[in-house]
DRENDO-1510 file (C-alpha; in Angstrom, 1 decimal, always signed):
<recs>
REC; n; res; u; v; w
REC; 1; UNK; -99.2; -40.3; +148.6 .
REC; 2; UNK; -98.2; -41.3; +152.1 .
REC; 3; UNK; -97.2; -44.7; +153.4 .
REC; 4; UNK; -98.3; -46.0; +156.8 .
REC; 5; UNK; -95.3; -47.5; +158.6 .
REC; 6; UNK; -94.7; -50.5; +160.9 .
REC; 7; UNK; -98.3; -51.5; +160.5 .
REC; 8; UNK; -99.0; -55.1; +161.6 .
REC; 9; UNK; -102.0; -56.9; +160.1 .
REC; 10; UNK; -105.4; -55.8; +161.2 .
REC; 11; UNK; -105.9; -59.0; +163.2 .
REC; 12; UNK; -102.5; -58.7; +164.9 .
REC; 13; UNK; -103.0; -55.0; +165.8 .
REC; 14; UNK; -106.5; -55.7; +167.0 .
REC; 15; UNK; -105.3; -58.6; +169.1 .
REC; 16; UNK; -102.6; -56.5; +170.8 .
REC; 17; UNK; -105.1; -53.7; +171.7 .
REC; 18; UNK; -107.7; -56.3; +172.7 .
REC; 19; UNK; -105.2; -58.1; +175.0 .
REC; 20; UNK; -104.3; -54.8; +176.7 .
REC; 21; UNK; -108.0; -53.8; +177.1 .
REC; 22; UNK; -109.1; -57.2; +178.5 .
REC; 23; UNK; -106.1; -57.4; +180.9 .
REC; 24; UNK; -106.8; -53.9; +182.3 .
REC; 25; UNK; -110.5; -54.5; +182.5 .
REC; 26; UNK; -109.9; -57.6; +184.6 .
REC; 27; UNK; -107.4; -55.8; +186.8 .
REC; 28; UNK; -104.6; -57.9; +185.4 .
REC; 29; UNK; -101.2; -56.5; +184.4 .
REC; 30; UNK; -99.1; -57.1; +181.4 .
REC; 31; UNK; -95.4; -57.0; +182.0 .
REC; 32; UNK; -94.4; -53.5; +183.1 .
REC; 33; UNK; -97.9; -52.0; +182.9 .
REC; 34; UNK; -100.6; -51.2; +185.4 .
REC; 35; UNK; -104.0; -49.5; +185.0 .
REC; 36; UNK; -104.0; -45.7; +185.3 .
REC; 37; UNK; -105.4; -44.8; +188.7 .
REC; 38; UNK; -106.4; -41.2; +188.6 .
REC; 39; UNK; -104.3; -38.0; +188.2 .
REC; 40; UNK; -100.7; -38.0; +189.3 .
REC; 41; UNK; -99.5; -35.8; +192.1 .
REC; 42; UNK; -96.1; -35.5; +193.9 .
REC; 43; UNK; -96.0; -38.2; +196.7 .
REC; 44; UNK; -94.9; -37.8; +200.3 .
REC; 45; UNK; -91.6; -39.1; +199.0 .
REC; 46; UNK; -90.6; -36.3; +196.7 .
REC; 47; UNK; -88.6; -38.6; +194.3 .
REC; 48; UNK; -91.9; -40.0; +192.9 .
REC; 49; UNK; -95.4; -39.3; +191.8 .
REC; 50; UNK; -98.3; -41.1; +193.4 .
REC; 51; UNK; -101.7; -42.0; +191.9 .
REC; 52; UNK; -105.2; -41.5; +193.3 .
REC; 53; UNK; -104.8; -44.6; +195.5 .
REC; 54; UNK; -101.7; -43.0; +197.2 .
REC; 55; UNK; -99.4; -45.5; +195.5 .
REC; 56; UNK; -96.0; -44.1; +194.6 .
REC; 57; UNK; -94.7; -45.1; +191.1 .
REC; 58; UNK; -91.9; -44.4; +188.7 .
REC; 59; UNK; -92.3; -43.4; +185.0 .
REC; 60; UNK; -90.0; -45.1; +182.6 .
REC; 61; UNK; -90.2; -45.5; +178.8 .
REC; 62; UNK; -89.3; -44.7; +175.2 .
REC; 63; UNK; -90.3; -41.6; +173.4 .
REC; 64; UNK; -89.7; -40.7; +169.7 .
REC; 65; UNK; -90.0; -37.5; +167.7 .
REC; 66; UNK; -92.8; -38.4; +165.3 .
REC; 67; UNK; -95.3; -40.4; +167.3 .
REC; 68; UNK; -97.7; -37.5; +167.4 .
REC; 69; UNK; -97.0; -35.5; +164.2 .
REC; 70; UNK; -96.0; -37.3; +161.1 .
REC; 71; UNK; -92.6; -36.6; +159.5 .
REC; 72; UNK; -91.0; -37.2; +156.2 .
REC; 73; UNK; -88.4; -35.9; +153.8 .
REC; 74; UNK; -88.6; -35.0; +150.1 .
REC; 75; UNK; -91.7; -32.8; +150.9 .
REC; 76; UNK; -93.8; -35.8; +151.8 .
REC; 77; UNK; -94.9; -37.2; +155.2 .
REC; 78; UNK; -94.8; -40.9; +156.2 .
REC; 79; UNK; -97.8; -41.7; +158.4 .
REC; 80; UNK; -96.9; -43.6; +161.5 .
REC; 81; UNK; -99.0; -46.4; +162.9 .
REC; 82; UNK; -99.7; -45.3; +166.5 .
REC; 83; UNK; -101.3; -48.5; +167.5 .
REC; 84; UNK; -98.1; -50.3; +166.6 .
REC; 85; UNK; -96.1; -47.9; +168.7 .
REC; 86; UNK; -98.4; -48.5; +171.7 .
REC; 87; UNK; -97.9; -52.2; +171.3 .
REC; 88; UNK; -94.1; -51.6; +171.1 .
REC; 89; UNK; -94.2; -49.8; +174.4 .
REC; 90; UNK; -96.2; -52.5; +176.0 .
REC; 91; UNK; -94.0; -55.3; +174.8 .
REC; 92; UNK; -91.0; -53.6; +176.4 .
REC; 93; UNK; -92.9; -53.1; +179.7 .
REC; 94; UNK; -93.0; -49.2; +179.5 .
REC; 95; UNK; -95.4; -47.0; +181.3 .
REC; 96; UNK; -94.4; -43.5; +180.0 .
REC; 97; UNK; -93.8; -41.7; +176.7 .
REC; 98; UNK; -93.7; -38.1; +175.4 .
REC; 99; UNK; -95.7; -36.7; +172.5 .
REC; 100; UNK; -93.6; -34.1; +170.7 .
REC; 101; UNK; -94.9; -31.0; +169.0 .
REC; 102; UNK; -92.6; -29.4; +166.4 .
REC; 103; UNK; -93.4; -25.8; +165.9 .
REC; 104; UNK; -92.7; -25.6; +162.2 .
REC; 105; UNK; -94.4; -27.4; +159.3 .
REC; 106; UNK; -90.9; -27.8; +157.9 .
REC; 107; UNK; -87.6; -28.0; +159.7 .
REC; 108; UNK; -84.2; -27.9; +158.0 .
REC; 109; UNK; -80.9; -29.8; +158.3 .
REC; 110; UNK; -81.6; -32.6; +160.8 .
REC; 111; UNK; -78.1; -34.2; +161.1 .
REC; 112; UNK; -79.4; -37.8; +160.8 .
REC; 113; UNK; -77.6; -38.3; +157.5 .
REC; 114; UNK; -75.1; -36.7; +155.1 .
REC; 115; UNK; -76.2; -34.5; +153.5 .
REC; 116; UNK; -78.7; -33.4; +156.2 .
REC; 117; UNK; -82.2; -33.4; +154.9 .
REC; 118; UNK; -85.2; -31.2; +155.5 .
REC; 119; UNK; -88.3; -32.7; +157.0 .
REC; 120; UNK; -92.0; -31.8; +156.6 .
REC; 121; UNK; -94.3; -32.1; +159.6 .
REC; 122; UNK; -98.1; -32.6; +159.9 .
REC; 123; UNK; -100.6; -31.7; +161.4 .
REC; 124; UNK; -100.1; -28.2; +162.8 .
REC; 125; UNK; -102.3; -26.5; +165.5 .
REC; 126; UNK; -103.8; -23.8; +163.3 .
REC; 127; UNK; -105.8; -23.9; +160.1 .
REC; 128; UNK; -104.2; -22.9; +156.8 .
REC; 129; UNK; -106.9; -20.8; +155.2 .
REC; 130; UNK; -104.9; -18.1; +153.4 .
REC; 131; UNK; -105.3; -15.7; +151.7 .
REC; 132; UNK; -101.7; -15.9; +150.5 .
REC; 133; UNK; -98.9; -18.4; +150.5 .
REC; 134; UNK; -96.5; -19.0; +153.4 .
REC; 135; UNK; -92.8; -19.5; +152.9 .
REC; 136; UNK; -93.2; -23.3; +152.8 .
REC; 137; UNK; -95.4; -23.0; +149.8 .
REC; 138; UNK; -98.7; -23.8; +151.5 .
REC; 139; UNK; -101.5; -21.4; +152.5 .
REC; 140; UNK; -100.9; -19.0; +155.3 .
REC; 141; UNK; -102.1; -19.8; +158.8 .
REC; 142; UNK; -105.1; -18.1; +160.6 .
REC; 143; UNK; -104.0; -18.0; +164.2 .
REC; 144; UNK; -107.6; -17.5; +165.4 .
REC; 145; UNK; -108.7; -20.8; +163.9 .
REC; 146; UNK; -107.5; -24.1; +165.5 .
REC; 147; UNK; -107.0; -27.2; +163.3 .
REC; 148; UNK; -109.5; -29.9; +164.5 .
REC; 149; UNK; -107.2; -32.6; +163.0 .
REC; 150; UNK; -104.4; -31.6; +165.3 .
REC; 151; UNK; -106.5; -31.7; +168.5 .
REC; 152; UNK; -108.6; -34.7; +167.6 .
REC; 153; UNK; -105.4; -36.7; +167.0 .
REC; 154; UNK; -103.9; -35.5; +170.2 .
REC; 155; UNK; -106.9; -36.6; +172.2 .
REC; 156; UNK; -107.2; -39.9; +170.4 .
REC; 157; UNK; -103.5; -40.8; +171.0 .
REC; 158; UNK; -103.5; -39.8; +174.7 .
REC; 159; UNK; -106.7; -41.9; +175.2 .
REC; 160; UNK; -105.1; -44.9; +173.5 .
REC; 161; UNK; -102.1; -44.6; +175.8 .
REC; 162; UNK; -104.4; -44.3; +178.8 .
REC; 163; UNK; -106.2; -47.5; +177.8 .
REC; 164; UNK; -102.9; -49.3; +177.6 .
REC; 165; UNK; -101.8; -48.1; +181.1 .
REC; 166; UNK; -99.2; -45.6; +179.7 .
REC; 167; UNK; -98.7; -42.1; +180.9 .
REC; 168; UNK; -98.3; -39.3; +178.3 .
REC; 169; UNK; -96.0; -36.4; +178.7 .
REC; 170; UNK; -97.4; -33.8; +176.3 .
REC; 171; UNK; -95.0; -31.2; +174.9 .
REC; 172; UNK; -96.7; -27.9; +174.5 .
REC; 173; UNK; -93.7; -26.6; +172.6 .
REC; 174; UNK; -90.2; -27.9; +172.1 .
REC; 175; UNK; -87.9; -24.9; +171.7 .
REC; 176; UNK; -85.1; -27.1; +170.3 .
REC; 177; UNK; -86.3; -26.8; +166.7 .
REC; 178; UNK; -86.5; -23.0; +166.8 .
REC; 179; UNK; -83.1; -23.0; +168.3 .
REC; 180; UNK; -81.4; -25.2; +165.7 .
REC; 181; UNK; -83.5; -26.2; +162.7 .
REC; 182; UNK; -85.0; -23.0; +161.2 .
REC; 183; UNK; -84.7; -21.9; +157.6 .
REC; 184; UNK; -86.3; -19.2; +155.5 .
REC; 185; UNK; -88.8; -21.7; +154.0 .
REC; 186; UNK; -89.9; -23.3; +157.2 .
REC; 187; UNK; -93.4; -21.8; +157.3 .
REC; 188; UNK; -93.3; -21.1; +161.1 .
REC; 189; UNK; -96.8; -19.9; +162.0 .
REC; 190; UNK; -95.6; -17.0; +164.2 .
REC; 191; UNK; -93.4; -15.4; +161.6 .
REC; 192; UNK; -95.2; -12.6; +159.8 .
REC; 193; UNK; -94.9; -14.0; +156.3 .
REC; 194; UNK; -96.7; -17.2; +157.4 .
REC; 195; UNK; -100.0; -15.9; +159.0 .
REC; 196; UNK; -102.8; -13.5; +158.1 .
REC; 197; UNK; -103.0; -12.0; +161.6 .
REC; 198; UNK; -100.1; -9.6; +161.6 .
REC; 199; UNK; -98.1; -11.6; +164.2 .
REC; 200; UNK; -94.4; -11.6; +163.6 .
REC; 201; UNK; -91.5; -13.0; +165.6 .
REC; 202; UNK; -89.0; -11.0; +163.6 .
REC; 203; UNK; -87.2; -14.0; +162.1 .
REC; 204; UNK; -84.8; -12.8; +159.4 .
REC; 205; UNK; -83.1; -16.1; +158.3 .
REC; 206; UNK; -80.5; -18.6; +159.4 .
REC; 207; UNK; -80.8; -21.8; +161.5 .
REC; 208; UNK; -81.9; -20.0; +164.7 .
REC; 209; UNK; -85.0; -18.0; +165.2 .
REC; 210; UNK; -86.0; -18.0; +168.8 .
REC; 211; UNK; -87.8; -14.6; +169.4 .
REC; 212; UNK; -91.0; -16.5; +170.1 .
REC; 213; UNK; -89.5; -17.9; +173.3 .
REC; 214; UNK; -86.9; -15.4; +174.5 .
REC; 215; UNK; -89.2; -12.5; +175.5 .
REC; 216; UNK; -89.2; -11.0; +179.0 .
REC; 217; UNK; -92.8; -9.9; +179.2 .
REC; 218; UNK; -96.2; -10.8; +177.7 .
REC; 219; UNK; -96.8; -9.6; +174.1 .
REC; 220; UNK; -98.8; -10.5; +171.0 .
REC; 221; UNK; -96.8; -13.7; +170.6 .
REC; 222; UNK; -97.6; -15.0; +174.1 .
REC; 223; UNK; -101.3; -14.1; +173.5 .
REC; 224; UNK; -101.5; -16.6; +170.7 .
REC; 225; UNK; -99.3; -19.1; +172.5 .
REC; 226; UNK; -101.4; -18.9; +175.6 .
REC; 227; UNK; -104.6; -19.5; +173.6 .
REC; 228; UNK; -103.0; -22.6; +172.0 .
REC; 229; UNK; -102.0; -23.9; +175.5 .
REC; 230; UNK; -105.5; -23.4; +176.8 .
REC; 231; UNK; -106.9; -25.3; +173.8 .
REC; 232; UNK; -104.6; -28.2; +174.5 .
REC; 233; UNK; -105.6; -28.2; +178.2 .
REC; 234; UNK; -109.3; -28.1; +177.3 .
REC; 235; UNK; -108.7; -31.1; +174.9 .
REC; 236; UNK; -107.0; -33.3; +177.5 .
REC; 237; UNK; -107.9; -32.1; +181.0 .
REC; 238; UNK; -110.3; -34.9; +181.8 .
REC; 239; UNK; -107.7; -37.7; +181.0 .
REC; 240; UNK; -105.8; -39.1; +184.0 .
REC; 241; UNK; -102.6; -40.1; +182.3 .
REC; 242; UNK; -101.5; -36.6; +181.3 .
REC; 243; UNK; -98.3; -34.8; +182.3 .
REC; 244; UNK; -97.5; -31.4; +180.7 .
REC; 245; UNK; -94.0; -30.3; +179.7 .
REC; 246; UNK; -93.4; -26.8; +178.4 .
REC; 247; UNK; -90.2; -27.2; +176.3 .
REC; 248; UNK; -86.8; -28.9; +176.0 .
REC; 249; UNK; -83.4; -27.6; +174.9 .
REC; 250; UNK; -84.9; -24.2; +174.5 .
REC; 251; UNK; -82.3; -21.3; +174.4 .
REC; 252; UNK; -80.9; -20.3; +177.8 .
REC; 253; UNK; -82.6; -16.9; +177.5 .
REC; 254; UNK; -86.0; -18.5; +177.4 .
REC; 255; UNK; -86.3; -18.6; +181.2 .
REC; 256; UNK; -89.0; -16.0; +181.6 .
REC; 257; UNK; -91.1; -17.6; +178.9 .
REC; 258; UNK; -90.8; -21.1; +180.4 .
REC; 259; UNK; -91.7; -19.7; +183.9 .
REC; 260; UNK; -94.6; -17.8; +182.3 .
REC; 261; UNK; -96.0; -21.0; +180.8 .
REC; 262; UNK; -95.6; -23.0; +184.0 .
REC; 263; UNK; -97.6; -20.3; +185.9 .
REC; 264; UNK; -100.1; -20.0; +183.0 .
REC; 265; UNK; -100.8; -23.8; +183.0 .
REC; 266; UNK; -101.2; -24.0; +186.7 .
REC; 267; UNK; -103.6; -21.0; +186.8 .
REC; 268; UNK; -105.7; -22.2; +183.9 .
REC; 269; UNK; -106.0; -25.8; +185.3 .
REC; 270; UNK; -106.9; -24.5; +188.7 .
REC; 271; UNK; -110.4; -23.8; +187.5 .
REC; 272; UNK; -110.7; -27.2; +185.8 .
REC; 273; UNK; -111.8; -30.6; +187.2 .
REC; 274; UNK; -108.2; -32.0; +186.9 .
REC; 275; UNK; -104.7; -30.8; +187.6 .
REC; 276; UNK; -101.7; -32.5; +185.9 .
REC; 277; UNK; -98.0; -32.3; +186.8 .
REC; 278; UNK; -96.1; -29.7; +184.9 .
REC; 279; UNK; -92.6; -30.4; +183.6 .
REC; 280; UNK; -89.6; -28.4; +182.4 .
REC; 281; UNK; -86.7; -29.8; +180.5 .
REC; 282; UNK; -83.3; -28.3; +180.7 .
REC; 283; UNK; -82.6; -25.3; +178.4 .
REC; 284; UNK; -79.6; -25.9; +176.2 .
REC; 285; UNK; -76.2; -25.2; +177.7 .
REC; 286; UNK; -77.7; -24.0; +181.0 .
REC; 287; UNK; -77.3; -25.0; +184.6 .
REC; 288; UNK; -79.8; -27.5; +186.0 .
REC; 289; UNK; -80.3; -25.0; +188.9 .
REC; 290; UNK; -82.6; -23.1; +186.5 .
REC; 291; UNK; -85.1; -26.0; +186.4 .
REC; 292; UNK; -84.6; -26.9; +190.1 .
REC; 293; UNK; -85.4; -23.3; +191.1 .
REC; 294; UNK; -88.6; -23.2; +188.9 .
REC; 295; UNK; -92.2; -23.9; +189.9 .
REC; 296; UNK; -92.3; -27.1; +187.8 .
REC; 297; UNK; -93.4; -30.3; +189.4 .
REC; 298; UNK; -91.0; -32.5; +187.4 .
REC; 299; UNK; -87.9; -31.8; +185.5 .
REC; 300; UNK; -85.7; -33.4; +182.8 .
REC; 301; UNK; -82.2; -32.3; +183.7 .
REC; 302; UNK; -79.0; -32.2; +181.7 .
REC; 303; UNK; -77.0; -34.2; +184.3 .
REC; 304; UNK; -76.1; -37.8; +183.2 .
REC; 305; UNK; -77.0; -39.2; +186.6 .
REC; 306; UNK; -79.0; -36.8; +188.7 .
REC; 307; UNK; -78.0; -36.4; +192.4 .
REC; 308; UNK; -80.1; -37.9; +195.2 .
REC; 309; UNK; -81.3; -34.5; +196.3 .
REC; 310; UNK; -82.5; -31.9; +193.7 .
REC; 311; UNK; -84.3; -29.2; +195.6 .
REC; 312; UNK; -84.4; -25.5; +194.8 .
REC; 313; UNK; -86.3; -22.4; +195.8 .
REC; 314; UNK; -89.4; -23.0; +193.6 .
REC; 315; UNK; -92.7; -24.5; +194.5 .
REC; 316; UNK; -92.6; -27.4; +195.0 .
REC; 317; UNK; -89.1; -27.2; +196.3 .
REC; 318; UNK; -88.0; -30.7; +195.4 .
REC; 319; UNK; -88.6; -32.0; +191.9 .
REC; 320; UNK; -89.4; -35.4; +190.5 .
REC; 321; UNK; -86.4; -36.1; +188.2 .
REC; 322; UNK; -86.9; -37.8; +184.8 .
REC; 323; UNK; -83.6; -38.2; +183.1 .
REC; 324; UNK; -84.2; -38.0; +179.4 .
REC; 325; UNK; -81.3; -39.4; +177.3 .
REC; 326; UNK; -82.1; -36.8; +174.7 .
REC; 327; UNK; -80.1; -34.2; +176.7 .
REC; 328; UNK; -79.0; -36.2; +179.7 .
REC; 329; UNK; -77.1; -38.9; +177.8 .
REC; 330; UNK; -76.0; -37.4; +174.5 .
REC; 331; UNK; -74.2; -39.8; +172.2 .
REC; 332; UNK; -75.6; -42.9; +174.0 .
REC; 333; UNK; -75.2; -44.7; +170.8 .
REC; 334; UNK; -71.4; -44.4; +171.0 .
REC; 335; UNK; -71.2; -46.5; +174.2 .
REC; 336; UNK; -71.7; -50.2; +175.0 .
REC; 337; UNK; -75.0; -51.8; +176.0 .
REC; 338; UNK; -73.6; -52.2; +179.5 .
REC; 339; UNK; -72.7; -48.5; +179.8 .
REC; 340; UNK; -76.2; -47.7; +178.5 .
REC; 341; UNK; -77.7; -49.9; +181.2 .
REC; 342; UNK; -75.5; -48.2; +183.8 .
REC; 343; UNK; -77.2; -44.9; +182.9 .
REC; 344; UNK; -80.7; -46.3; +183.5 .
REC; 345; UNK; -80.1; -48.3; +186.7 .
REC; 346; UNK; -77.8; -45.8; +188.4 .
REC; 347; UNK; -80.4; -43.1; +187.9 .
REC; 348; UNK; -83.1; -45.4; +189.3 .
REC; 349; UNK; -81.0; -46.3; +192.3 .
REC; 350; UNK; -80.5; -42.5; +192.9 .
REC; 351; UNK; -84.3; -42.0; +193.0 .
REC; 352; UNK; -84.7; -40.9; +189.4 .
REC; 353; UNK; -86.7; -42.1; +186.4 .
REC; 354; UNK; -85.5; -42.5; +182.8 .
REC; 355; UNK; -86.8; -41.7; +179.4 .
REC; 356; UNK; -85.1; -43.1; +176.3 .
REC; 357; UNK; -84.9; -40.8; +173.3 .
REC; 358; UNK; -85.7; -43.7; +171.1 .
REC; 359; UNK; -85.1; -43.1; +167.4 .
REC; 360; UNK; -87.7; -45.8; +166.8 .
REC; 361; UNK; -88.6; -45.4; +163.1 .
REC; 362; UNK; -86.5; -42.2; +162.3 .
REC; 363; UNK; -83.6; -43.4; +160.1 .
REC; 364; UNK; -80.4; -42.1; +161.6 .
REC; 365; UNK; -77.4; -43.6; +159.7 .
REC; 366; UNK; -75.0; -40.9; +160.9 .
REC; 367; UNK; -72.7; -42.6; +163.4 .
REC; 368; UNK; -75.0; -45.7; +163.2 .
REC; 369; UNK; -77.4; -44.1; +165.7 .
REC; 370; UNK; -80.4; -45.9; +164.3 .
REC; 371; UNK; -80.2; -48.4; +161.5 .
REC; 372; UNK; -83.8; -49.2; +161.4 .
REC; 373; UNK; -85.5; -51.4; +158.7 .
REC; 374; UNK; -86.4; -50.3; +155.2 .
REC; 375; UNK; -86.3; -46.5; +155.4 .
REC; 376; UNK; -88.3; -44.4; +153.0 .
REC; 377; UNK; -88.2; -40.6; +153.2 .
REC; 378; UNK; -86.0; -41.1; +156.3 .
REC; 379; UNK; -88.8; -43.1; +158.1 .
REC; 380; UNK; -88.5; -46.8; +158.6 .
REC; 381; UNK; -90.8; -49.8; +158.6 .
REC; 382; UNK; -89.4; -51.4; +161.8 .
REC; 383; UNK; -87.2; -50.4; +164.7 .
REC; 384; UNK; -83.5; -51.1; +165.1 .
REC; 385; UNK; -83.1; -54.1; +167.4 .
REC; 386; UNK; -79.8; -52.8; +168.6 .
REC; 387; UNK; -81.7; -50.8; +171.3 .
REC; 388; UNK; -83.9; -53.7; +172.5 .
REC; 389; UNK; -81.8; -54.5; +175.5 .
REC; 390; UNK; -81.9; -50.9; +176.8 .
REC; 391; UNK; -85.6; -50.7; +176.0 .
REC; 392; UNK; -86.2; -54.0; +178.0 .
REC; 393; UNK; -84.2; -52.7; +181.0 .
REC; 394; UNK; -86.5; -49.7; +181.4 .
REC; 395; UNK; -89.3; -52.3; +181.8 .
REC; 396; UNK; -87.2; -54.4; +184.2 .
REC; 397; UNK; -86.7; -51.3; +186.3 .
REC; 398; UNK; -90.4; -50.8; +186.5 .
REC; 399; UNK; -90.9; -54.4; +187.7 .
REC; 400; UNK; -88.4; -54.0; +190.5 .
REC; 401; UNK; -89.8; -50.6; +191.5 .
REC; 402; UNK; -93.1; -52.3; +192.3 .
REC; 403; UNK; -91.4; -54.6; +194.8 .
REC; 404; UNK; -90.0; -51.8; +196.9 .
REC; 405; UNK; -93.0; -49.8; +198.2 .
REC; 406; UNK; -91.6; -46.6; +196.8 .
REC; 407; UNK; -93.4; -44.3; +199.3 .
REC; 408; UNK; -91.0; -45.6; +201.9 .
REC; 409; UNK; -87.9; -46.2; +199.7 .
REC; 410; UNK; -84.9; -43.9; +199.8 .
REC; 411; UNK; -81.7; -43.9; +197.8 .
REC; 412; UNK; -78.8; -44.7; +200.2 .
REC; 413; UNK; -75.6; -45.4; +198.4 .
REC; 414; UNK; -73.6; -45.7; +201.7 .
REC; 415; UNK; -75.4; -49.0; +202.3 .
REC; 416; UNK; -73.4; -50.7; +199.5 .
REC; 417; UNK; -69.8; -50.6; +198.4 .
REC; 418; UNK; -71.2; -50.3; +194.9 .
REC; 419; UNK; -72.5; -46.8; +195.8 .
REC; 420; UNK; -76.0; -47.6; +194.4 .
REC; 421; UNK; -78.7; -48.8; +196.8 .
REC; 422; UNK; -82.4; -48.1; +197.0 .
REC; 423; UNK; -83.7; -49.3; +200.4 .
REC; 424; UNK; -87.0; -49.5; +202.3 .
REC; 425; UNK; -86.1; -49.5; +206.0 .
REC; 426; UNK; -89.4; -48.2; +207.3 .
REC; 427; UNK; -92.2; -50.2; +208.9 .
REC; 428; UNK; -92.7; -53.7; +207.6 .
REC; 429; UNK; -90.2; -55.8; +205.9 .
REC; 430; UNK; -86.8; -54.4; +204.9 .
REC; 431; UNK; -86.1; -54.3; +201.2 .
REC; 432; UNK; -82.8; -53.5; +199.4 .
REC; 433; UNK; -82.1; -53.1; +195.7 .
REC; 434; UNK; -78.4; -52.9; +194.9 .
REC; 435; UNK; -76.8; -52.2; +191.5 .
REC; 436; UNK; -73.3; -53.3; +190.7 .
REC; 437; UNK; -72.4; -51.3; +187.6 .
REC; 438; UNK; -69.6; -53.8; +186.7 .
REC; 439; UNK; -70.8; -56.8; +188.7 .
REC; 440; UNK; -68.2; -58.7; +190.7 .
REC; 441; UNK; -67.9; -58.7; +194.5 .
REC; 442; UNK; -69.3; -56.0; +196.9 .
REC; 443; UNK; -70.6; -55.6; +200.4 .
REC; 444; UNK; -74.0; -54.5; +201.8 .
REC; 445; UNK; -74.7; -53.0; +205.3 .
REC; 446; UNK; -77.5; -55.2; +206.7 .
REC; 447; UNK; -77.2; -54.0; +210.3 .
REC; 448; UNK; -80.9; -52.9; +210.1 .
REC; 449; UNK; -81.8; -56.5; +210.9 .
REC; 450; UNK; -80.5; -58.5; +213.8 .
REC; 451; UNK; -78.2; -61.5; +213.2 .
REC; 452; UNK; -81.2; -63.8; +213.7 .
REC; 453; UNK; -83.0; -62.1; +210.8 .
REC; 454; UNK; -83.0; -63.6; +207.3 .
REC; 455; UNK; -83.3; -62.0; +203.9 .
REC; 456; UNK; -84.4; -63.6; +200.8 .
REC; 457; UNK; -81.9; -63.0; +198.0 .
REC; 458; UNK; -82.5; -62.7; +194.2 .
REC; 459; UNK; -79.9; -61.9; +191.5 .
REC; 460; UNK; -81.0; -60.3; +188.3 .
REC; 461; UNK; -79.0; -60.2; +185.1 .
REC; 462; UNK; -79.8; -56.9; +183.2 .
REC; 463; UNK; -78.1; -58.2; +180.1 .
REC; 464; UNK; -80.3; -61.3; +179.7 .
REC; 465; UNK; -83.3; -60.7; +181.9 .
REC; 466; UNK; -82.4; -63.9; +183.9 .
REC; 467; UNK; -83.4; -64.3; +187.5 .
REC; 468; UNK; -81.2; -66.3; +189.9 .
REC; 469; UNK; -82.5; -67.3; +193.4 .
REC; 470; UNK; -79.9; -67.5; +196.2 .
REC; 471; UNK; -79.8; -68.9; +199.7 .
REC; 472; UNK; -81.2; -66.7; +202.5 .
REC; 473; UNK; -78.8; -64.2; +203.9 .
REC; 474; UNK; -78.4; -63.4; +207.7 .
REC; 475; UNK; -78.9; -59.9; +208.9 .
REC; 476; UNK; -76.7; -58.0; +211.3 .
REC; 477; UNK; -73.5; -57.5; +209.3 .
REC; 478; UNK; -72.4; -54.0; +208.5 .
REC; 479; UNK; -70.5; -55.5; +205.5 .
REC; 480; UNK; -72.2; -58.6; +204.2 .
REC; 481; UNK; -70.2; -59.9; +201.2 .
REC; 482; UNK; -71.8; -60.8; +197.9 .
REC; 483; UNK; -70.5; -62.0; +194.5 .
REC; 484; UNK; -72.6; -61.8; +191.4 .
REC; 485; UNK; -73.1; -65.3; +189.8 .
REC; 486; UNK; -72.6; -64.0; +186.3 .
REC; 487; UNK; -70.3; -61.5; +184.5 .
REC; 488; UNK; -71.2; -57.9; +183.7 .
REC; 489; UNK; -73.5; -55.5; +185.6 .
REC; 490; UNK; -75.8; -57.1; +188.2 .
REC; 491; UNK; -78.8; -56.4; +190.4 .
REC; 492; UNK; -79.2; -57.9; +193.9 .
REC; 493; UNK; -82.7; -57.7; +195.5 .
REC; 494; UNK; -83.0; -58.5; +199.2 .
REC; 495; UNK; -86.2; -58.8; +201.2 .
REC; 496; UNK; -86.6; -59.4; +204.9 .
REC; 497; UNK; -88.1; -62.9; +205.4 .
REC; 498; UNK; -89.3; -62.1; +208.9 .
REC; 499; UNK; -92.5; -60.3; +210.0 .
REC; 500; UNK; -91.0; -57.0; +211.2 .
REC; 501; UNK; -87.9; -55.0; +211.6 .
REC; 502; UNK; -86.4; -54.6; +215.0 .
REC; 503; UNK; -84.5; -51.4; +214.2 .
REC; 504; UNK; -85.3; -48.5; +211.9 .
REC; 505; UNK; -81.9; -48.6; +210.2 .
REC; 506; UNK; -78.2; -48.7; +210.6 .
</recs>
């Protein structure tokens, strides 16, 4: 028997979804959300995507491992309430999540606890028809027959996110689980003992079995992988909130395979009504130059804070950066809430976006990573509130991003002594967003406006969500002094109060 987790009452769950639907239908926004407006494409400002109205936007949010496939220990899954997860994202003001796909029906030794347990996973992409039994004890897979339960669930969950104004990055593979969590009883469909089609990745045991992603040319494995990718695209192509992502933390010798899938996705979607951005997360222990030199549209790098410019020799040359704490901020749980916020805001002020590898309902007592409520089979009933401040700040960042007119915004750390400033100094009213990682006093170069110009000033406290209005500030100074009115990290937002700028910039 499975248990459904974090399920609010029917009336509460229905009310959450009804509120979202009504708000979007009326053109209203709930904090942090906006209606999805057509397929995303890279904007004229390469830091960001833009929607079908030409509006640039950022993508920020929480993701978790088991929000698509259900997980559980002791040989039994714990069903997750996806409506509750969507409500969770909405409450924190998020507009982006990832849906993970684990390649094996069982993975072994996740270090969330001591001793490390084995997890089972469901559903899988292919039907288990037999004849014969796979190494995990269930029937063997038939790789010519897709599992309707997998693809129906995928479509349903992406549509639910669409209706809530949330973009869905869809993992086609992960790579990490093949790289770290294999075992002889994992039932991996592309291992010969687990399918009836004569397909064999050559796995011989141990925690690593990556032959399915480390080839250098097409073969029988890529034939079945490609067919699966095409089925996923067919399932979701008409939905506007989709972004693809090939893999994450795959082995460093998976470069050909990742590049193959990027080219394959682009070619297959070229004949479809819609084309969605293609992502590539950093291979494990490899240089970020690999993903910057790829043909992906967006990347999830290994760097803690990505640099302002991340262009390579691929097409497009410059990538949209989404810094994912899963590999960009390892051991986030060992640092303070203020240091956690530094990661999110510094990336935003550098022109990047942030995804939180949110443990959500996966119990992770090792090093107190996630002490969520009432765990059963390593899956909890409610999230750990320790992470709420960080979750909220991803939503706060989205709110401020909408004030800036991102098409014309550019990171320019030289404008502030803090080193972090995102400014719009193009036509119209000048706008500055400054982040002081430790608060205190700092200066801002306001010489883009004449001394007679005035800027409205607003302080924001990321620790509390508090907003503090300040007196208007004169323009003209190359080093206007400011002091945060509270302790800890601080945001200063400045907006030209006059009709136009007289100069293009300092």
